[in-house]
C-alpha positions, 0 to 999 in steps of 0.5 A: 309186504303188507298182510292186509288187502287194499280194500279192507285197508281203505275201509278201516282207514275211512272208519278211523277218519269218520270216528275222528270227524264225528268227535270233532262235530260233537265238540262243535255242536255240544261245546258250551263256550265260544272257544269251543262252539265258535272258534273250534280251539280243540283237537282230537286224535286216536291212539292204539294200545301201544300207545301210538297216534294212529290218526290226528285230526286236521285240527290245531297243530299246537295241540297235536304234536304234544299229544304224542308224548302226553299220551305216553306220559299219561298211560305210563303214569297208570301202567296196568291200573287202567280199566274199562270205563275209565276216563282220565283228565290232564293238563300239566306240562310236567306230564308233557301237556302243552299249557295248563289252559289246554285240558285233555281227556283220554278214554281207553277203549276195551274190546272183549276185555282187551285194551285196543284204542284210546280216544283223545280230546284236547280243548282250550278251556276259557279259564283254569283258575289262578289270579288272572282270568283266562289263565294268561298272567303276565306277572307270573314268575312261577307256574303256581301263579298261573292256574290249576295244574291237573296231573293225570287223574280219573274223572270216571273210574270203571264207568262211575263219574267221580263227582268229588274230583270234578267238583274240585276242578270246577270249583277252582275255575271261573264261569263254572257253567262254561267249563262244565259244559266244555268238559261234558262235550269232551266226554261226549266226543270221546264216547262217540269215537269209542262207539265208532271204534267198537263197531269197527272191531265188531265187524273186522276183528282185532287182528285185522284192524291192528294189521291195517293200522300197522300198515297205515303207520308204515305208509306214513313212515315210507312217505317221510323217509322218501322225502328225507332221501331227496334232501342232501346229507348235511347239517343245516341251521335255522335261527329265529328271533323272539321279540322283547317282551317288554319285561327287561328280557331283551330279544331272545334267539332260538336255533334249530340244528337239522342233521340229515343222513340218508333217510333219517333226520335229527333235530336239536334245539338251542334256546336261552335259559328259561326266564321268569315270565310266561313264555317258557315252553315245556318239552311236550309243547315244544314238540308241537313247534318242532313237528309243525316246522317239519311238516311245513317243509314236508307238505306230505299227504295223508295218512297223518300218524306217528309213523311219520316221525319214526325217522325223526329224532328230537333233542330239545336241549338241556332242561331249564332252557326256554324250549325245555323248561323245568318246574316251576317255570311260568309258561301260559303263553307258550302255545303261541310264544315261543312256539311260533318262533321255534317253528320258524327256526325249524322251518328255516333250517329245512329251507337251508336244506331244500330251498325249492320247498321254501315258504314264508312264515304265517303271522304270529298270534297277538291276541287278547282275553277278556273277562268281567261281569255280565249285567244282562245276566245278573252280574254272572262272571264271564271269561273268554279268549277272543280267538277272533283276535289272533287271526293273522295272515298266512304266508305266501308260497312260490305259487300263490299269495298268502291267504287272508285271516287264516293264521296264526302260525300255531293254528295253521288255518284250523282256528275259526273267528266265529260269527261276530254277532254270536260273540256279542250275544254271548258277552256284554260287548259291542264289536265296532270293527272286524276286518282286514288291515291294509298293507299288513301282508308281507311284501313279495312277488307273492304277497302275504295274507292280510292280518285283522283288526278287532275293536271291542267296547264293553257294555255297562261294565268294566272289562279286564283285557289281557294281551298275549303273544308277539308280532308287535315289533318285527314283521312276519318273516318272508322267504326267497328275497322278500323284503318290507319297506313299509313296516308299521302296518305289518306289525301287531299292536294293542291300543286302548282308546280312552273316553276322552279320545286319547290313546295308549298303544302297547307293543308288548303284553299288558293287562288293561281295565277298559270302561264303558265308552272306551275301546280296545283295539287289537291288530294282528300281523299279516303273513310273510311275502315270497320273493322280490316284491319288485318282481310282482306284476304291476297289474296285481299290485294295482288290483291289491290297491283297488281292493284295499289290501295295499295303499298307494303308499304301500304300492310305491314303497314296497312294490315300486308301483306308482298309482295316481290319486284317481287309481290309475297306474303310472307306467313311466313313473313305475318303471323309473321307481323299480329301476331305482329300487 
């Protein structure tokens, strides 16, 4: 029985949500890099003193799941050595971080001498040092070759800014002004969240606020347990394939074992031994992949807090494996690969358990980082992750087609591409094309969302381009009988267009030097389809053709629909094609 009245509970809940939203707005308005102020590659959360997550923002899933073990690791590292005015920074996967490019700030919130809350802000920095700009080094054999590892360290101590420590960090990063601006934005976000929480405590008192938070966590627990009880007891298996990276590793498989008993679920992950390549995932990051797969199945309403996972136990498998990597495994690509494959494995296992809740996968990230010297600004160094390059298609569901350009799976709609004009203003590049890719959405009775095409030319300088991710060899997984006949347009790919008109295409990660007059083209896959594509209403296929989402060839091969050269439906030929198929 709750000890808090429903009106007070609703007010406290609203105040917590406002605090988190204000943190997000602070990052958007004050972030220096395009990764922050355009793409919104950051996440905010609130924790209590335990520390348990009491509210996660509707932000980047790959950040949020890992924050739960990371917060506990950071708090545990300092123990009692936490004081009012402290601010802690951290990115190290050995302390449950995601990857070292995602740097996290933790601010303890004290009220009348008592530690009551933590405000937490994680963001993707545009650089983290190391031999390769932007931190994705496809040649790294160890984590030491990827960039600067930051174990828990105080940047502010009892309210005093540690200039020596901050200078140490920034000195090891390219494009220092951007990194410092984003770090200050994170600090501002944590302070804004703290201000709202202190006002809440001042109004209602610690005991009432703690009682409301306890009830919110119990609400989330009840909702998840109620859902799990609807799933038949049993053991379920989901296996997803990680495509060959082009480094002699071959295809790899990740398997999720899901065991349901009454209102509890146990998830165990089997993955191959870790590899000397940057696709290993440490335990904290892998937790995000598992929880995203669970939530794709659960589709529960708020509140979203740690109470959701009281009835869930997770075993990542033995240390030294791909999804439970041990030092010194390289890992920088882990937030997309293998995280998205791990998510697919968990999602597929739950679909075995409850087929009526089935949904198709979203496109996997297949993106680029760029770096160079900006001739417009005195050859100042620039570096950025072009997050517009990883925008893929969403998966279809039983009730609707997938959304266009809303992925990738690891971000689940929270990532923004940003205005192209602002990207061109920020960096010495010309973007010749940014749009949807015909035939990229997975075929099905409900069509997957379309992926994107991004074409960039460097202006008056040589641009380093680093490709990362996957989705270039196998199309995005569909569901409920979905199948693709026309394969190539549904794959991601990277193309280097040389000055003489020739092209070099890549279906794996690569690092390129792109000169003025040349272009790099990055194409992302679409989302998976749902159901038999021959069951898609012919009128909807015809509309897709007219809108450029599906070609006439795609209509014939994927959907058995014949569209004439004049754009009309050939009813008889369509009937024959579908009967034959």
